[in-house]
C-alpha positions as CSV (number, residue, x, y, z in Angstrom):
1,X,-2.4,14.8,-3.7
2,X,-1.2,17.3,-6.2
3,X,2.5,18.0,-6.5
4,X,2.1,21.7,-5.8
5,X,3.4,23.5,-2.8
6,X,0.9,24.7,-0.2
7,X,1.8,27.5,2.2
8,X,0.1,25.7,5.1
9,X,-1.8,22.5,4.5
10,X,-3.7,22.8,7.7
11,X,-5.1,26.4,7.6
12,X,-4.6,27.8,4.1
13,X,-8.0,28.2,2.3
14,X,-8.5,25.9,-0.6
15,X,-8.2,27.4,-4.1
16,X,-11.0,26.8,-6.6
17,X,-9.0,24.2,-8.5
18,X,-7.8,22.3,-5.4
19,X,-10.5,19.6,-5.5
20,X,-8.3,17.2,-3.5
21,X,-8.2,19.4,-0.4
22,X,-11.3,17.7,1.0
23,X,-9.5,14.4,1.4
24,X,-5.8,14.8,0.5
25,X,-2.8,17.0,1.4
26,X,-0.8,19.1,-1.0
27,X,2.8,18.0,-1.3
28,X,5.9,19.8,-2.8
29,X,6.6,19.6,-6.5
30,X,9.8,17.5,-6.4
31,X,11.1,14.7,-8.6
32,X,10.8,12.2,-5.8
33,X,7.1,12.8,-5.5
34,X,6.8,12.6,-9.3
35,X,8.5,9.3,-9.2
36,X,6.3,7.9,-6.3
37,X,2.8,9.2,-7.2
38,X,1.5,6.9,-9.9
39,X,-2.0,8.3,-10.0
40,X,-4.4,10.7,-8.3
41,X,-8.0,10.3,-9.2
42,X,-11.1,12.3,-8.3
43,X,-13.7,9.5,-8.3
44,X,-16.6,11.9,-7.5
45,X,-17.2,14.8,-5.1
46,X,-15.5,13.9,-1.8
47,X,-13.9,10.6,-3.0
48,X,-10.2,10.2,-4.0
49,X,-8.0,7.3,-5.1
50,X,-4.2,7.6,-4.9
51,X,-1.7,5.0,-5.9
52,X,1.9,5.3,-4.8
53,X,4.5,3.1,-6.6
54,X,8.1,4.1,-6.6
55,X,11.4,4.4,-4.7
56,X,12.2,7.9,-3.4
57,X,15.8,8.9,-3.2
58,X,15.1,11.0,-0.1
59,X,12.7,10.5,2.8
60,X,9.2,11.9,2.1
61,X,6.5,13.0,4.4
62,X,2.7,12.9,3.7
63,X,1.0,15.5,5.8
64,X,-2.6,15.5,7.0
65,X,-5.2,17.0,4.6
66,X,-6.4,19.4,7.3
67,X,-10.0,18.2,7.0
68,X,-12.3,15.5,8.5
69,X,-11.7,12.4,6.5
70,X,-12.3,8.6,6.4
71,X,-9.7,6.5,4.7
72,X,-8.5,3.0,3.7
73,X,-5.0,2.1,2.8
74,X,-3.6,-1.2,1.5
75,X,0.2,-1.4,1.7
76,X,1.4,-3.8,-1.0
77,X,5.1,-3.2,-0.4
78,X,7.4,-1.0,1.6
79,X,7.7,0.5,5.1
80,X,6.4,3.7,6.6
81,X,5.7,5.3,10.0
82,X,2.4,7.0,10.8
83,X,2.7,9.7,13.5
84,X,-0.5,11.0,15.0
85,X,-0.7,14.0,17.4
86,X,-1.4,12.5,20.8
87,X,-0.9,8.9,19.7
88,X,1.9,6.4,19.5
89,X,3.9,6.1,16.2
90,X,2.8,3.1,14.1
91,X,5.1,1.2,11.7
92,X,3.3,0.1,8.6
93,X,4.7,-2.7,6.4
94,X,3.8,-4.4,3.2
95,X,0.7,-6.7,3.6
96,X,-1.0,-4.3,6.0
97,X,-4.5,-2.8,5.8
98,X,-4.9,0.6,7.5
99,X,-8.2,2.2,8.3
100,X,-8.7,5.6,9.8
101,X,-11.4,8.1,10.6
102,X,-10.7,11.7,11.8
103,X,-13.8,13.6,12.8
104,X,-11.9,16.9,12.9
105,X,-8.7,18.4,11.3
106,X,-5.8,16.7,13.1
107,X,-2.0,16.8,12.9
108,X,-0.8,13.5,11.5
109,X,1.9,12.5,9.1
110,X,3.1,9.4,7.2
111,X,6.9,9.2,6.8
112,X,8.3,7.2,3.8
113,X,11.9,6.0,3.9
114,X,14.5,7.0,1.4
115,X,15.7,4.3,-1.1
116,X,12.9,1.9,-0.2
117,X,10.2,1.0,-2.6
118,X,6.7,1.8,-1.7
119,X,3.5,0.4,-3.3
120,X,0.3,1.5,-1.7
121,X,-3.4,2.1,-2.5
122,X,-5.1,5.0,-0.6
123,X,-8.9,5.6,-0.9
124,X,-10.5,8.4,1.1
125,X,-14.0,9.8,1.7
126,X,-15.3,13.0,3.2
127,X,-18.0,12.5,5.8
128,X,-20.7,13.6,3.3
129,X,-19.3,11.2,0.6
130,X,-19.2,8.3,3.1
131,X,-22.8,9.0,4.1
132,X,-23.8,8.9,0.4
133,X,-22.0,5.6,0.0
134,X,-24.1,3.8,2.6
135,X,-23.9,4.0,6.4
136,X,-21.5,4.4,9.3
137,X,-20.7,0.7,9.5
138,X,-16.9,1.1,8.9
139,X,-16.6,3.7,11.6
140,X,-18.7,1.8,14.1
141,X,-16.6,-1.3,13.5
142,X,-13.4,0.7,13.7
143,X,-14.2,1.7,17.3
144,X,-13.6,-2.0,18.3
145,X,-9.9,-1.4,18.1
146,X,-8.0,-4.1,16.2
147,X,-4.5,-5.5,16.1
148,X,-2.3,-2.3,16.1
149,X,-4.2,0.7,17.3
150,X,-3.0,4.3,17.6
151,X,-6.4,5.9,18.1
152,X,-6.9,9.1,20.0
153,X,-10.6,9.0,20.9
154,X,-10.4,12.3,22.7
155,X,-9.6,14.0,19.4
156,X,-12.2,12.1,17.5
157,X,-9.5,10.1,15.8
158,X,-9.7,6.3,15.2
159,X,-6.8,4.4,13.5
160,X,-6.3,0.7,13.3
161,X,-4.1,-1.7,11.3
162,X,-4.9,-5.3,10.3
163,X,-3.3,-8.0,8.2
164,X,-4.7,-7.7,4.7
165,X,-6.1,-11.0,3.4
166,X,-5.1,-12.2,0.0
167,X,-8.4,-11.1,-1.5
168,X,-7.8,-7.5,-0.4
169,X,-4.2,-7.5,-1.6
170,X,-5.4,-8.8,-5.0
171,X,-8.1,-6.1,-5.2
172,X,-5.6,-3.3,-4.3
173,X,-3.2,-4.7,-7.0
174,X,-6.0,-4.7,-9.5
175,X,-6.9,-1.0,-8.8
176,X,-3.3,0.0,-9.0
177,X,-2.6,-1.5,-12.4
178,X,-5.7,-2.3,-14.4
179,X,-7.8,0.9,-14.8
180,X,-9.7,1.2,-18.1
181,X,-8.2,3.6,-20.7
182,X,-11.5,5.3,-21.7
183,X,-12.2,8.3,-19.4
184,X,-15.9,7.5,-19.1
185,X,-15.2,3.9,-18.2
186,X,-12.4,4.9,-15.8
187,X,-14.7,7.1,-13.7
188,X,-17.3,4.4,-13.3
189,X,-14.6,1.7,-12.7
190,X,-12.9,3.7,-9.9
191,X,-16.3,4.4,-8.3
192,X,-17.1,0.7,-8.3
193,X,-13.7,-0.3,-7.1
194,X,-13.8,2.3,-4.2
195,X,-17.1,0.8,-3.1
196,X,-15.8,-2.8,-3.4
197,X,-12.8,-1.8,-1.3
198,X,-15.1,-0.3,1.3
199,X,-17.2,-3.5,1.4
200,X,-14.0,-5.6,1.7
201,X,-12.9,-3.5,4.8
202,X,-16.4,-3.8,6.4
203,X,-16.2,-7.6,5.9
204,X,-12.7,-7.7,7.3
205,X,-13.7,-5.6,10.4
206,X,-16.9,-7.7,10.9
207,X,-14.8,-10.7,11.8
208,X,-12.4,-9.5,14.5
209,X,-10.5,-12.7,15.2
210,X,-7.3,-12.4,17.3
211,X,-4.9,-15.2,16.3
212,X,-3.6,-17.2,19.2
213,X,-1.5,-20.4,19.6
214,X,-0.5,-22.3,16.4
215,X,-2.3,-20.0,14.1
216,X,-0.5,-17.0,15.4
217,X,2.9,-18.8,15.1
218,X,2.2,-19.8,11.5
219,X,1.3,-16.3,10.6
220,X,4.6,-15.1,12.0
221,X,6.4,-17.9,10.1
222,X,4.8,-16.7,6.8
223,X,5.8,-13.1,7.5
224,X,9.4,-14.3,8.2
225,X,9.4,-16.2,4.9
226,X,8.2,-13.1,3.0
227,X,10.9,-10.9,4.6
228,X,13.5,-13.5,3.8
229,X,12.5,-13.6,0.1
230,X,12.3,-9.8,-0.2
231,X,15.6,-9.1,1.6
232,X,17.6,-11.9,0.0
233,X,15.9,-12.1,-3.4
234,X,19.2,-12.4,-5.2
235,X,19.7,-15.9,-3.7
236,X,18.2,-19.2,-5.0
237,X,15.2,-20.1,-2.8
238,X,13.6,-23.5,-3.6
239,X,10.4,-23.8,-1.5
240,X,12.0,-26.5,0.6
241,X,14.8,-24.3,1.7
242,X,12.5,-21.4,2.7
243,X,10.3,-23.9,4.6
244,X,13.3,-25.2,6.5
245,X,14.5,-21.7,7.3
246,X,11.2,-20.7,8.9
247,X,10.3,-24.1,10.5
248,X,7.4,-25.3,8.3
249,X,6.9,-28.2,6.0
250,X,7.1,-27.2,2.3
251,X,3.5,-28.2,1.7
252,X,2.2,-26.1,4.7
253,X,4.3,-23.1,3.7
254,X,2.9,-23.1,0.2
255,X,-0.6,-23.4,1.6
256,X,-0.1,-20.5,4.0
257,X,1.6,-18.3,1.3
258,X,-1.4,-18.7,-0.9
259,X,-3.8,-18.0,1.9
260,X,-2.0,-14.9,3.3
261,X,-0.4,-13.3,0.3
262,X,-2.1,-14.9,-2.6
263,X,1.1,-16.2,-4.2
264,X,3.3,-19.3,-4.2
265,X,6.9,-19.0,-2.9
266,X,8.2,-18.9,-6.5
267,X,5.8,-16.2,-7.5
268,X,6.5,-14.1,-4.5
269,X,10.3,-14.4,-5.1
270,X,9.9,-13.5,-8.7
271,X,7.9,-10.4,-7.8
272,X,10.5,-9.4,-5.2
273,X,13.3,-9.7,-7.7
274,X,11.5,-7.6,-10.3
275,X,10.8,-4.9,-7.7
276,X,14.5,-4.9,-6.7
277,X,15.5,-4.9,-10.4
278,X,13.4,-1.8,-11.1
279,X,15.0,0.1,-8.2
280,X,18.5,-0.9,-9.3
281,X,17.9,0.2,-12.9
282,X,16.6,3.5,-11.7
283,X,19.7,4.0,-9.7
284,X,21.8,3.7,-12.9
285,X,23.0,0.1,-12.8
286,X,23.3,-1.6,-16.1
287,X,20.8,-4.2,-17.3
288,X,23.5,-6.8,-17.5
289,X,24.7,-6.2,-14.0
290,X,21.2,-6.1,-12.6
291,X,20.3,-9.4,-14.2
292,X,23.5,-11.0,-13.0
293,X,23.2,-9.7,-9.4
294,X,19.7,-10.9,-9.0
295,X,20.4,-14.4,-10.3
296,X,18.9,-14.4,-13.7
297,X,20.6,-17.0,-15.8
298,X,19.4,-15.4,-19.1
299,X,19.4,-11.7,-20.0
300,X,16.6,-12.3,-22.6
301,X,14.4,-14.1,-20.0
302,X,15.0,-11.2,-17.5
303,X,14.0,-8.6,-20.2
304,X,10.9,-10.6,-21.2
305,X,9.5,-10.9,-17.7
306,X,10.5,-7.3,-16.8
307,X,8.6,-5.9,-19.8
308,X,5.6,-8.1,-19.0
309,X,5.5,-6.7,-15.5
310,X,6.2,-3.0,-16.1
311,X,5.3,-2.5,-19.8
312,X,8.8,-1.3,-20.7
313,X,12.1,-3.0,-21.4
314,X,14.8,-2.8,-18.7
315,X,16.9,-0.6,-21.1
316,X,14.1,1.8,-21.4
317,X,13.3,1.9,-17.7
């Protein structure tokens, strides 16, 4: 997903240097895209890895690549709307796993909201690259149509969204943050992680369990707790208070948080505060005001954990 302007992402012939055109669109060279695109990696011929991590000041649109493609996305944070020609719009939120296969070039776009942080892993394969990776298991399983489905079979397009388990969220976070520094090691590492993600999706699709009854209600209660912590992260949220707000016991809430998002209530709240802090600092708010507004009692503590998370001090952010 290079930040260069393409005349027509659907029909313009690819230039010799545009390796990404087999799997990815070309987006305009704007500061918002520079701020959001963390990395674009050519793993090998026909395989790409993209990490988005940022908060655009204006709404952004990711167009279709204009080529047949199979893809996997893990949305770690943020909201977006996927619009597929001939299909229903699909709202994607943090914690979602999105899987798609388009057998032919198709008009589809992903809309990112302004002033909302997005953190997402995107891995794509051309048909030839997917064949080299193994077999057609992901596409076969995808046809079973899972939780939120906006497929358009008549166009050879299959799209489904599932809840990402904690193991997949952890894998996506690892890929987005922990790549080796040596170029030779990075290439091998990204290839291995792409295959690991593919295997994780196949495993996820192989167990199509539709939650009903108490299990479905508990999943909704966990999602409510996560929204509460994200949207009101400046408040103090002892686990017992969160549990009461969503109608669970404190012990059960902690169990479900670890099962579904891989973190405790405290860890999830801490992460939500740091994400909000990074957005406020980028908007020009002072370090002191950010720390105070988000409930940090110590400026030095805030600076320490912020640097541990982002690799830079709040003043340098």
